C-alpha positions, -999 to +999 in steps of 0.1 A: -226+103+037-216+125+066-217+096+090-195+075+068-170+104+069-172+106+107-166+069+108-136+070+086-120+097+107-125+080+139-109+049+122-079+068+110-073+085+143-079+053+163-051+035+140-027+064+146-033+059+183-027+023+181+006+031+164+018+056+190+007+036+221+011+000+212+036+001+183+063+018+203+064-012+226+062-039+199+097-057+198+091-070+163+089-034+150+118-029+126+141-001+138+158+001+101+168+034+089+153+039+055+175+069+048+181+073+010+151+048+001+125+060-023+089+048-020+057+055-041+024+055-027-003+051-054-036+072-051-070+074-070-104+086-060-120+067-032-090+054-016-091+041+019-079+071+042-057+052+069-042+026+042-025+057+025-018+082+053-005+056+079+021+042+054+029+077+043+038+092+077+053+059+090+079+057+059+086+095+063+094+087+099+117+059+091+138+082+070+124+072+033+116+097+007+078+091-001+059+102-032+024+100-041+017+089-074-015+087-094-028+081-130-023+119-134-007+146-113-038+160-097-059+159-064-078+126-055-105+124-030-107+095-004-137+074+006-140+097+036-135+132+021-096+136+028-079+147-004-045+139-014-023+154-043-004+131-065+029+151-074+034+130-106+017+107-130+026+071-133+037+076-169+061+103-159+081+083-135+102+052-139+104+020-119+141+028-114+130+059-094+116+037-064+128+011-041+092+002-034+055+010-038+026+007-015-011+002-029-038+013-005-071-002-006-107+012-009-123+016-044-092+032-058-075-001-068-103-008-092-096+024-108-058+021-108-057-013-125-072+002-154-041+022-163-013+005-182+011+030-169+004+022-134+006-016-141+040-011-157+054+009-128+043-018-105+056-045-125+088-028-132+096-020-095+088-058-086+111-070-116+139-048-104+137-064-069+118-036-053+092-039-026+054-041-037+032-038-009-007-040-011-034-040+015-072-046+014-083-043-022-048-030-030-038-066-044-061-059-074-031-041-089-005-066-087-029-090-097-036-071-130+002-064-131+006-103-135+031-107-107+012-129-082+013-163-099+029-187-076+032-163-045+017-165-010-006-134-003-036-121+015-062-095+008-097-083+018-119-114+019-140-100-009-113-104-037-100-139-023-114-155-055-095-129-076-061-136-057-065-174-061-076-171-098-043-150-103-023-180-093-014-172-059-020-190-026-043-172-002-035-170+035-058-154+060-032-135+080-024-100+092+005-098+070+021-121+043+057-116+030+069-136+002+102-124-012+094-087-022+056-090-021+039-079+010+002-080+015-024-073+042-062-075+046-077-047+063-070-012+080-065-031+115-036-050+099-015-017+095+005-022+128+018-054+111+019-043+074+043-014+082+070-032+101+071-057+074+075-031+046+101-013+066+121-044+072+122-054+037+132-020+025+160-019+051+176-050+037 
């Protein structure tokens, strides 16, 4: 368990390094200001550390107002031992409060998809034209929210069948953008995932 925590921390800081060194010179990176944009990031126990914190700080840096939302307003533990506090419960906020929502992966999405309040929030943001972004196992949540039928998307390979069975077309790409739905596969895709999210929110 200790070894997994060390590996998780190394991966997290490696991805931050990739963003700082490589991302700054990436000509495809969006420079859009997200001033005034409101974004939710979902949390539950066993979330994948970099898939929550990389979007959190990148979106803050771009000027967005970012709130961590969970099934309950409480502290959630990550896969690798890094805690995050959800400032509000999904049932206590409205889809109208947000311009977008990010669903990190890990084992958290399998828990999140069991809460009607979480699914209603994701579905409501999507139906309002807001951005729904999910990475790794995160697409389980929009799958359960019933918003993937007829869409192009990607995910961690282990849930590819779930994506296809939900009526989506699976693409093995670092990031797939279909309207206001944005999906990626793994933590290594984060440098492609975040520019796509920022560009969509900046429209």
